[in-house]
MARKEBA-295732 format. One record per atom (N, C-alpha, C): residue in one letter; x, y, z. Coordinates in pm, whole numbers, plus 50000, padded with zeros to 5 digits. Atoms other than C-alpha are relative to their C-alpha. Layout:
BEGIN
AXYZ ...
//
This chain:
BEGIN
M499474995150126 M571732205929574 M501454995749986 A498615003750024 A574942191929424 A500835012449980 F499144988350012 F577852215729442 F501384995549961 N498715004050053 N581012212429239 N501135006150080 V498924995249914 V584052214829465 V501005008149919 G499074992550084 G586192226529176 G499535014249977 V500564986650017 V583852255529113 V500155008050127 L499894993049873 L583842264029481 L501425004250029 T498614996249980 T587632263529492 T500305012749923 H499844987750076 H587552289329215 H499315011750069 L500784989649933 L584892308729405 L500795005850116 C499334995649878 C587022310429719 C501515000349987 R498554998850015 R590492314029570 R500465013150063 R499474988649929 R592742341729699 R499305013149962 D500614987450038 D591072369329497 D498535000650037 A501394999749956 A587622359529633 A499895000250151 C500115001349855 C588352352429999 C500925009450075 G499114990949930 G591052377430078 G501434997549962 P498625001050043 P594752383230026 P500804989250070 S499305010849931 S595782357030280 S498994991450073 I500885009149926 I594222326530447 I500784994550116 R499235003249882 R595412322630799 R499714986050050 Q500395013049947 Q593502291130882 Q499264992249894 K500675007850105 K592752271630566 K499964985550043 A500145013349940 A591372239530709 A499814989549893 D500265011050091 D591352205730542 D498584994950021 S501415003750002 S588022189330464 S499614990750114 S500345009349893 S588262164830754 S499825007050134 R500074993149872 R588342191631023 R498565002450041 N501314997049946 N585312195131245 N499925015050025 Y500064985549987 Y584302231531210 Y499105004250114 A500734994849886 A583162239431560 A500885009050084 P499084992349916 P585952263131669 P499635014650013 S500354985949992 S583942295331683 S500445006050133 V499574994949871 V584692298832055 V501505001850002 R498544998950005 R588382291831995 R500415012549921 Y499684988150079 Y588442318631726 Y499735012550081 K500364988249924 K586662343331949 K501045003150106 R499054997749892 R589102338232234 R501375004449948 S498634997650044 S592252339432026 S500135011949906 Q499814990150105 Q591472364631754 Q498965011149996 A501084990450020 A588212383731796 A500415014150037 N499574986749956 N589902412631979 N501405003649952 K498654997950047 K593202410431794 K499975006749863 P500014993550130 P593762435631512 P500644991149894 M499465007850110 M594392419331175 M501025007949920 S499044991750068 S596522448231059 S500545010350097 S499404990149911 S598922471931233 S500265013149929 N499704988050076 N598922498730964 N498985011250021 G500974989749967 G596022518131113 G498734999549918 D501215001450080 D593512508130848 D498934992550079 T501105007149935 T590102496030959 T499124993849893 G500955005950092 G587402474730803 G500234985449977 P499915014350027 P586922439730665 P501394995949954 G498695005150036 G590122419730643 G501155007150067 K498944992549932 K592042444730857 K499814999150152 T500255000949856 T590562449531205 T499074988550035 R500835011849979 R588192420231163 R499914992249870 P500135007750123 P587512392330915 P498965006149906 R501054996950095 R585602398930599 R498754992350042 R501235005849950 R581952390930664 R499044996849885 L501095003850089 L579452371630455 L498715000350080 L501314998949937 L576012382830569 L498984993149909 L500955007650080 L573332358730453 L498674999750074 C501324999449940 C569692366230533 C499084990049931 L500945010050051 L567222337530492 L498595004650034 D501334994249980 D563752351930447 D499064990150068 G501095007349936 G561182338830695 G500374987550077 V499625012449929 V563212311430869 V499925002350151 P500154997949855 P562142308431235 P501184994550080 H499005004949906 H564492303631527 H499774985250030 E500335013949969 E562682271031603 E500524990449893 V499545008750108 V563542256431262 V501524998450003 I498545000749993 I567222265031294 I500444991450117 E499675008549885 E567352249531639 E499784985249966 N500295013950034 N565752217831502 N501034994049905 V499045005650096 V568112213531208 V501414999450061 R498715001049931 R571122220631431 R500084987350085 Q500015012549925 Q570062191231646 Q500284988049910 R499705010650097 R570432170331331 R501425001549944 G498614998550040 G574012183031285 G500275010649897 L499784989350097 L573472211331036 L500525012650070 F499504987049954 F575282244531080 F500754998850134 D499335002049872 D577432230231361 D501305008050012 S498844991249989 S580292254031279 S499635013750053 F500484987349947 F578142282731402 F499824999150151 G500364999249859 G577702294131758 G498494998650016 A501435001449972 A574312290531925 A499225011749942 P500774989150062 P571632310431742 P499295008650104 S500784990649920 S570282341431912 S498585000549948 R501354996950044 R566582348431905 R499985014849962 L500044986350051 L566382379631687 L498545004249996 L501404996649978 L563152396831790 L499515009649893 S500494992250113 S561362409131480 S498895009350045 P501044990549957 P559172440231517 P498644996849939 F501385001850046 F555392439131480 F499575011749912 P500285013050061 P553982435031221 P501284993549947 T498785007450033 T556542408131147 T500074997649850 M499914999850145 M557152416430782 M501425003849957 T498614998850044 T560372416730579 T500525014250000 N499454986550014 N560792453530494 N500055007450132 I500004993849867 I559852464830845 I501164994750082 A498965006349919 A562232440031005 A501405004149953 L498654997250048 L565242446030780 L500355014850009 S499694985849982 S564932483730790 S500385002950145 A499634998349859 A565042481331172 A501364993750029 M498755007149971 M567872455731180 M501225007149942 L498874993750068 L570032476530945 L499985015250014 G500034985549977 G569082511331066 G499705007749873 A500274994150130 A567622519630724 A498725008250002 T501224992150010 T564822542030604 T498764991150009 P501215008249990 P561292529930682 P499334998649864 P500755001550125 P559262515630393 P498755008750003 L501214991850007 L556212534530271 L498864993950078 G501085006949930 G553832508330406 G500444986250042 Y499685013249946 Y553652473830553 Y500294989849890 E499765008650115 E553582457130209 E500035008549874 S499934992650125 S553752466429841 S498745008149974 L501234992250002 L550112477229852 L499865006850135 Y500034992649874 Y549852504730112 Y499045011849987 F500864988349998 F547662533930215 F500845012350025 D499294987349988 D549132568530161 D499115009750077 K500854991749914 K547782589830446 K499975014549953 T500004986450052 T548762622130274 T499045001249881 A500895000050116 A547042613929945 A498634994250031 R501245006349955 R544322594730136 R499484990049898 E500385010250096 E544352565929891 E500994988550001 L499105011550015 L545792531229829 L500955002349885 R499004999050105 R548982530029627 R500844987349997 G499155011950015 G551432503829501 G499184988149955 G500725012050035 G550362467929456 G500794990649912 V499385010550081 V551072440729201 V501095005649910 S498994994250089 S553042464628979 S501384999950062 K498715000649931 K555762463829242 K500684986649981 Y499465013450016 Y556242427029165 Y500284996549854 I499865002850142 I556502430328789 I501075009049940 G499034992250074 G559372441628566 G501315001950075 W498684997349944 W562722456728658 W499885007850130 R499964992049879 R563712471828990 R500395014349964 T499774985850021 T563402509228945 T499965006850136 P499954993549868 P563882535129223 P498684999950076 D501294999949930 D560142535929298 D499634986450056 K500285013449949 K560272498429369 K500974996050111 I499085002649890 I562942501129640 I499315004250130 P500824996549883 P561012499429970 P500775007050111 S499214994749890 S563882509130201 S501465000849957 S498594998350037 S567502520430185 S500854987850033 Y499205011949974 Y568642486730325 Y500284992449870 M499805007250125 M568252473329971 M501225005249923 D498784994750062 D571092496129861 D501244992850051 E498865007049942 E573372475530086 E500154985749947 L499985013950043 L572522442329920 L500934998049881 D499175004150113 D575172426529701 D499274989749915 Y500815009550077 Y572732399329602 Y498574999950054 Q501415002849970 Q568952397229595 Q499404993749876 E500635006850111 E566602377729377 E499485010149898 P500674991250097 P565262392629051 P498615003650049 L501294995249950 L562112412629110 L498884990049974 A501075009550033 A559952386628936 A499944988450099 F499975011049904 F561082360629193 F499135002950122 E500774996549881 E559242379829466 E498574994749990 F501315006150020 F556012367129315 F500124985149972 L499875014050042 L557202334529156 L500374990850115 V499595008349889 V558622322429487 V498804993650068 Y501205005549940 Y555032316529601 Y499224991149903 V500615008550100 V554162297729281 V500854987649974 A499075011050026 A557262276329218 A501195001150094 P498944997249902 P559282278229542 P501264991649982 E498795008250015 E561622248629473 E500885005249887 K499234995150114 K562652261929133 K500675013350031 V499434987049963 V563152297029266 V501154998150098 W498935002449904 W565202283829558 W501274995249930 R498825005350069 R567542264029330 R500665010849915 T499464989450084 T567922293229090 T500655010850084 D499484989949908 D568432317529376 D501384996050052 M498725004749947 M571252296329522 M501085000349893 R499014999950108 R572982292829186 R500465014349970 R499644986150028 R572852330329124 R500815005950114 F499224995249885 F574062338029477 F501434994949992 R498685005950010 R576992314129430 R500855007249896 E499254993450106 E578002330729105 E500375014250038 R499704986149962 R577752366229243 R501055000550111 F499005000149893 F579732357429554 F501394997149945 R498725003350062 R582482342629339 R500645012449939 E499494988350071 E582822375529153 E500245012050091 A499964988549910 A582762397929462 A501435003850036 P498684995649954 P585792419029563 P500254995850144 Q499665005049868 Q587652407829875 Q500175011150103 T499684988949910 T588002442530026 T498835004650085 R501174995949920 R584532445030176 R499114988050028 D500975010449967 D581712424730329 D499114997049879 Y500945003850105 Y579222406530110 Y498664996950067 F501315001049938 F575492408630190 F499024994349898 A500955006650089 A573002384530030 A498684997550073 F501345002549947 F569252380830082 F499364989449912 L500585011250074 L567662347629981 L498514999150032 K501454999349985 K563902349629927 K499354986150001 G500635012950023 G563292313029843 G499554992850125 T500385006749875 T563152301230205 T498605003950044 D501334995449961 D560052322330268 D498934992949918 G500975006850085 G558232307429971 G499864985350033 L500055014249966 L559172271930068 L499154997650124 L500785001849878 L557702276330414 L498535003449978 H501394996150025 H554572294630298 H499234989049927 I500735008650093 I553712269430029 I500244985150028 R499675014149985 R555492236630110 R500144995550146 G499875003749859 G556022237830488 G501434996650040 P498645001749946 P559022229530709 P500764988249942 E499275011650052 E559822195730552 E500825003649876 R499284996050120 R560762210830215 R501085010250032 L498954990549961 L562622239030384 L501204992650055 A498895007749942 A564722213430574 A500924994649891 V499195005050111 V565882198630242 V500865011249944 A499244988550051 A566912233030118 A501115003950096 L498974996449901 L568782240130444 L501154990050001 E498915009750013 E570742207830402 E500945004049886 S499184995650112 S571932220530064 S500805012450037 L499294988049959 L572812254230210 L501134996750096 D498975003949906 D574732237930494 D501234994549928 K498875005450077 K576882218930243 K500795011149932 I499334988950068 I577632250730051 I500825008250099 L499284991949902 L578602270030365 L501194992450057 R498855007949955 R580842241430482 R501135000849898 E498984999150105 E582632242230147 E500675013850002 I499444986449994 I583062279930173 I500965001250117 Q499124999249884 Q584522276630522 Q501284992049977 T498845008550021 T586832248230421 T501015006849908 T499114994050098 T588242267330126 T500465013950040 C499654986249964 C588162302930258 C500675001050136 G499434999249866 G589222294730613 G499315010650084 W500614990949903 W588632319030895 W500215014749967 E499934986150043 E589402350430698 E498605005449967 T501374995950030 T585662351130620 T499064994950110 E501035003349902 E583102352030899 E498664998949927 I501345001450056 I579662339230801 I498995003350109 V501084996249910 V576712355930972 V498694996349932 L501255005050056 L573452337830906 L498865005250088 F501114994749921 F570182354131010 F498735000349916 S501274998850069 S566512358430922 S499325013050040 D500704987449975 D564122387730911 D498824998350095 H501145002949913 H561162371731089 H499824985050006 G500295014149992 G559802338031189 G498774996449919 M501155005150076 M556732318831076 M499214990650093 N500765010249930 N553842299731231 N499864988049906 L499885011850085 L554192264331100 L498714991750005 R501285006950002 R550552255031053 R499195005149882 E500864995850110 E547952256130780 E499095011350047 N500734987949962 N546112289330776 N498755001749915 R501234996850073 R542642301030675 R499655014750020 R500324985850004 R541152334930601 R499155004350120 V500854993649900 V539752357630871 V499065009549926 H501014992350073 H536532375030761 H499905014250056 L499854986749942 L537662409830859 L499045010049935 K500824990150069 K535872430030592 K498524997650024 T501415003149976 T532582411830641 T499555005050136 R500364995549864 R532602419131015 R499865015250005 L500044985449992 L533342456030966 L498835005749920 R501194995650074 R530662459930699 R498744997750083 D501155003049915 D528202443030934 D499855010050113 R500034990149892 R529112469031197 R499805014349948 G500354986850052 G528232497830964 G501105007549930 F498904993250069 F531602506230810 F499984996549852 S499815002650142 S532212509530438 S501504999549971 L498605001950036 L535482499930269 L500275006449866 S499674992950123 S537222520230003 S501505001049986 G498574998050026 G540582525829840 G500425014450014 S499674985849983 S540382563329901 S498985006350093 F500874992849908 F538852588130145 F499605013449941 S500474986750035 S536722618330066 S499975008450127 E500094991549881 E536072647330300 E498964994950099 R501055005349913 R533032628930438 R500174984850007 S499645014349997 S534522595230527 S500044994550141 R499895004349861 R533822590330897 R499894985050015 A500215014449986 A532582554730855 A500694992149889 T499305006650110 T534952546530568 T501364995450048 L498725005849962 L537952523830616 L500764995549876 A499135005950102 A540882513530400 A500834989350067 I499265011249943 I542452479530466 I500794993349888 P499225006050109 P545272470930222 P500044984750014 A499985014750002 A545052434130123 A500974995649893 F499015004450098 F548132419329959 F500454985950035 G499545013249962 G550192390530097 G499084993550101 L500865007449907 L548472363330299 L500734999050133 C499204998249879 C549742373730641 C499145000750125 G500695001249873 G548842371831008 G499735013250070 Y500314986949941 Y548092408831062 Y499115007549901 A500714990850089 A545932436530916 A500275014250048 A499804985849972 A546512474130896 A498765007649955 I501254993250030 I543372495530913 I500215015150011 Y499934985450004 Y543162532430817 Y498585005450004 C501344994949976 C540162552730929 C499825013849939 G500294987050058 G538522581630746 G499855010950104 D500164990549891 D537882598431081 D500634993750124 E499305005649884 E540082593931388 E499054996650115 E500955003049893 E537002593531612 E499434985949987 A500525013650020 A536122559531464 A501004989250040 V498935009749977 V539412542831562 V499654990050109 A500325009049889 A538362528431899 A498824991049966 E501175007950038 E535032517031757 E500394988749906 V499525010450093 V536812498131477 V500654988650077 A499305010349922 A539072479931723 A499014991750082 N500985007249918 N536152471131950 N499094991149916 S500855008150087 S534182457631653 S500624986549968 L499315012350038 L536792430431604 L500244990650117 V499685007749879 V536932417331961 V499554985549991 E500565013650000 E534742386831902 E500124993149864 L499865006250132 L535732379631541 L500974988350007 E499145011850001 E537132344531497 E501305002949924 G498704998250062 G540842345931420 G500735012450045 V499354987749951 V541532380131576 V500494997650142 D499435001249866 D543882378731874 D499795013050077 F500244986949939 F543932415831958 F500245010949897 S499754988150081 S543962450531806 S500655010650089 I499384989049925 I546032480831909 I499795013149925 Y500114986650057 Y545622518131855 Y500535009950103 K499524989749909 K546972550332004 K498865004750089 D500994995149904 D545112560032320 D500245014650032 D499584986149994 D547012592432364 D501475000349962 T498624998650048 T550542605132299 T500984990950072 E499085008349924 E552102583032567 E499444986350031 A500615012949971 A549902552032554 A499374994049875 I500795007050100 I548352525932330 I498964991550071 A501045008849948 A545182505932385 A500124986449933 V500005013850049 V545082468132348 V498634994250030 T501325005749977 T541722451632299 T499854987049922 G500165013050064 G540922415432224 G499074991150079 A500915009349935 A538942384932324 A500414997250144 N499515003049865 N541122380732636 N500045012250091 G500074988549911 G540562415832767 G500445013049937 V499664986450041 V541432452632748 V501135005150088 A498884994849922 A544642470032854 A500545012749936 R499234988550051 R546762501332817 R501474997250022 V498555000349986 V550482502232757 V500475014550002 E499544986249984 E552012534632885 E501525000350009 R498554998349994 R555552547332846 R500335013750058 K499464987249954 K557502574333026 K501505000049983 Q498564998350015 Q560992587732979 Q500555007350122 T499334993849886 T563262595633275 T501494999949973 N498574998750029 N566752608833204 N500404991649877 G499695007050123 G566592593632858 G499734985150002 E500275014349987 E565582559132986 E498484997649998 A501445003050013 A562212543932893 A499554990250106 S500665009549911 S559872526633136 S498584997849948 Y501335003450048 Y556572509233067 Y499114995650116 R501005004649905 R553382502933260 R498894992849924 Y501075008050061 Y550792476333177 Y498805000350092 L501214998449920 L547302484633303 L498864992649933 T501145007350055 T544402460733253 T498725004850065 S501314996349948 S540762470633288 S499014988549989 D500875011650017 D539272437433182 D500864988649946 G499205011250046 G541132404333160 G501485003349991 D498544998550015 D544762402133045 D500364996649855 P499875003350141 P545012404632664 P501394995749958 L498625003850036 L548832401132656 L500594989550093 Q499565010749910 Q549042374532930 Q501275003950078 L498824994649930 L551442395833134 L499835000850151 H500174999249855 H549972393333484 H501064992050076 P498925007149929 P552482366133590 P501335007649995 I498774992150012 I555322388133461 I499945012050094 L500154988849906 L553942417733655 L500274995850143 E499775004949864 E553942396933972 E501484997350024 T498555002549989 T557532386133908 T500765013050018 L499334987149990 L558622422133857 L499725006550135 N500374994149872 N556762433234168 N500774993550115 Q499285007149894 Q558312406234387 Q501495003049997 A498574996850012 A561762415434256 A500285014750028 G499814985849971 G561192452034345 G500325008349877 K499674993150125 K561372462733980 K498955010349960 L501034990450032 L558132482933977 L500145012350088 D499974988049916 D558162519234089 D498645002150065 E501234997849924 E555422534634300 E498775001549911 K501124998650093 K553262540433991 K499824987749912 G500175012450076 G553712505533849 G500824999149873 F499135000550118 F556322513433583 F501234991550029 A498725007249994 A559282490333520 A500855004349881 S499104995450107 S562312498333311 S499844991449876 D500025007350127 D562412488432947 D500934988050006 K499045011049988 K565462467133027 K499414988350078 D500585010849920 D563582447433295 D498854993249927 W501085006150078 W560542442433074 W500574990849892 L499405008250105 L562742429732793 L500564987150056 A499385011949941 A564642405733019 A498954989650039 N501035009249951 N561372390833146 N499004995749893 T500985003450105 T559432389532818 T500634996149867 A499345003250127 A562042381332551 A499534986549945 N500455013150044 N560792345432541 N498524997750032 H501425000749969 H557162353332621 H499214996049876 I500865003150113 I554242342632402 I499915011849904 Y499874987850080 Y554372378832279 Y501385006050034 P498664995749962 P558132385632278 P500135015250008 D499764985749980 D559112419732415 D498725008049979 A501334995450038 A555422427532414 A499805015150012 L500364986149978 L555222462532562 L500755009349906 A499234991250089 A558062479532374 A499664997249854 N500255003650139 N557292460532054 N498685006049951 L501284994850043 L553632470132039 L499945015250007 Y500014985449987 Y554142505532163 Y500735006549883 T499244993850108 T556822513331906 T499394997549863 S500625002450130 S554772498131624 S499085011449959 L500874988650029 L552472528531652 L500655013550027 N499394987449959 N554802554931798 N501415002049947 T498734998650073 T557982548831597 T499684998349853 Q500315000850143 Q558072552931222 Q500534987049940 R499675012850062 R558262516031132 R499725000649850 V500334997050140 V556572526530808 V499665014949993 R500274985650013 R556022561230669 R498535003350017 H501434997749987 H552252557130673 H499444989950101 T500405009049891 T551392541531011 T498494998450004 A501445002949993 A548002524931043 A499395006050126 D500734995549881 D545362537631282 D499734988450095 V500235012249922 V544592502131399 V500854988949940 L499285011850043 L546932472431381 L499384987850066 V500685012049952 V545362438131415 V500984988449995 S499185012149994 S547332407631529 S499064988050002 L500875011750012 L545662375431418 L500564988250078 C499565012449936 C545802341831593 C500774991649899 D499365009650089 D548142315531452 D498924991249937 G501005007950072 G546212296431188 G499045008449919 Y500874991050075 Y544552327331035 Y500835010349924 Y499324989950078 Y545522352230767 Y499005010049944 Y500754990150077 Y544292383530594 Y500845003349878 G499234996750119 G545262392530238 G499155000449875 W500634998350130 W544462394729869 W499414986849952 S500715012450036 S541902368929753 S500634992449884 P499395007750109 P543592360329418 P501214991950044 F498885007949948 F546732349529606 F499494987450069 A500545011549926 A544592326829824 A499514989149907 R500505009950095 R543142309929516 R501124992749928 L498875006250070 L546592302029379 L500574988050074 T499265010149925 T547792279829660 T499404997750138 R500315002749860 R547232263529997 R501115006150086 L499034993049917 L548922283430271 L500414991150117 A499525009549900 A551032259730482 A500585006950123 A499424992549888 A552532286930705 A499945014849963 T499904985750029 T552572324630739 T500555007450121 H499414991549895 H553782353630955 H499305013449998 G500584986649995 G552882389231047 G499495003850137 N500564996549870 N551352386631395 N501095001950105 A499064996949892 A552952394431732 A500354987950085 L499735012149922 L553132358431856 L501434995049980 R498625004749995 R556372340331931 R500484993349871 P499475006550120 P556612318131618 P500385009949889 S499704990150103 S556502348431385 S501045010250045 S499104989649948 S558482371731612 S501444995150015 N498665005249974 N561452348531672 N500724996549871 A499035002750105 A563892352031386 A501264994650067 F498785005149939 F567472339931440 F501215007749949 L498744993650036 L571042353031426 L501134991550056 M498865007849951 M574262332531446 M501235002549913 S498734996850063 S577922335731354 S500984988450014 T498935009949990 T580852313031280 T501125004750092 H498844994449929 H583202336131472 H499695005650137 R500334992849877 R581322352731757 R498914992950078 T501085004549914 T579232342032053 T499095011950023 L500944988949997 L576122363832040 L499054998850118 P500935000649886 P573582373032312 P498864990349972 P501095009550021 P570692348732367 P498805006149928 F501064993350075 F568232374532233 F500465014149964 V499614986950051 V568602406432031 V498785006449938 R501054992550067 R566032432531942 R500445003749859 A499694995750136 A565812441331574 A500695013650000 D499424986649996 D566622477431663 D501435000150051 D498645000849946 D569842465931832 D500924991349917 A499245009950077 A571042442731556 A501085006149910 Q499094994450099 Q572902467031330 Q501484998750038 P498585001549967 P576202467331526 P500494985549989 L499615013950012 L576222429231525 L500104995549855 L499975003550142 L575592427731152 L501065007949925 R499164991150080 R577572457331024 R501185005850076 G498944993749922 G579862467631312 G501364993649980 
//
């Protein structure tokens, strides 16, 4: 995208970038001094008058979230020279299911959304609610999924949430133009937080090649901002979740469950033991199943074991455990709390559905397992952050035992890469070049990087708020 330097100069003049510019660099400077900045200024107060906040105790911060951009993609474009003024990107571990509202509410410590997507099952009313109406018209209070949206200085118009999957290039260009204009008008006394939806649509519909073109345009814009604004503005670039970069096809979830004797409905009556509700909206790599009778939960999960495209299913086994069942075996994930510290145990009864036996052996040889086979949450995280299922035990356990959404599913299904579940009309509109939602590494690995700070190699979504807003 062409960007007028004169317009950008206006955008980043003194009343847009802050009252003073300590390091206004010329356009020939190589912007790779994030380490130099960190060493010389990161711990140095910017004001001695006792005030705190952006521009005083730290630089003003531009937070820019790119919807759906995987860590892998950012690493690849950095090898081509893009975003070289940023420090190395952290792997930001998105919670399962790897969906925008779930991820951003965790990353920003915000209220949980009602459901996993706009169409959700209300367990109190025992019926499906929401849906396409959430994507049409103006943003009204009932269309705000989580309180993190109150923090946004820029987001796309509500209609873009649908149009981005129909005309992603046009939405991306429009989105960038609107973001540029809003940032120009922003006050200099606080951080600026923007969420760009177009990247998600580009990957879903066009694939990584078209996204790379868009990221080149974004890189030019951010370089111009840095050149004109100097180091009074820190840029923090991150994503909410990753994406599997392959063409996907539908998993026949409803057909299998009907064949096993279950009926599907949008609401439950008092006699609904064999009735299930499975919200179908976006074309994503997970499914959330709600059961009319809790006694049917295990049977539902077991019915999906041999279905093509299903990796595994999880459900609560009791108050301190979840069950994992899939084509590769059956296991329990148990948690205990000791003096406020969590520990996990992985017990398999058949196979190894999460492929954690080698990790267990490593923990055992290092003396990290107690006499009952539990290892600390910290040790599990350190050994599974880059696993095929990143942070598998805590991530899956908390997906059912923490209020990621207000109406938690009875069974959560993680699909294999290359498969999706969702609303049929969406599938007829387009070919799906990539998607997200499952617990695998491509979808779980979002990214986080800064022009001013060196960040940890991996960060849980639940631990990201101090790095974004602190």
